[in-house]
Residue, then its C-alpha position, 0 to 999 in steps of 0.5 A: m450875450h446874457q445881459q445882466r440886469g439891474q447888476p452892475a461891474a462891481r458887483r458882478a465882481e466881488s461874486k467872482a471874488r466870493g466864487d460864486g461864479g460871478g457871471d460865468q455860465k458854466k460855473t455858476a452851474e457847477l455850483v447850482a448843481a453841487a449844492g443841489k446835490d449836497g442839500t445846501r441849495i435854498m430850492s426855487e418855490v414850485g409853482s415859480i415863475w421866472y424869466k431871463f431876457w438874452g440878447n444884446s440888447e433890451a430890443t433883440a433880446v429873448k424871452h426865457s420864460f418858465i417855471a419853477m419845479p424842483n427833483h419834479t419831471g416830465a411824467q409826474e407832468g405829463l410832460p417830454e423830457a425833451r424839447d418838441a417842438n409842439g411846447s412845453w417840457v420839463m428839462f432838469a427833470g427830477t433833480s433841483e433845478a428841473h423846471i417847464m421851458l414856456p417856449g414863445l411866452 
């Protein structure tokens, strides 16, 4: 389960009413991808560091860390574009959502 810290139920409901995903991960992903394609997405700055926590509680959450690299590819960064047991990789390479995954950080 994904915990949305700092976004109370009322804000999630408002978000859903506006049609911007409202906590529905699939809908949010579709909206982000569409905005990336049509040029309306506000891009993350290359090199921005992002952290997420996934889990039922802060104590049991798994940390998800990555570096935003919009429109970059694995070749540009010298990294694979598929998950590898040996370290970082570029996820969603070549898209507005491209980022370097940082496993274990």
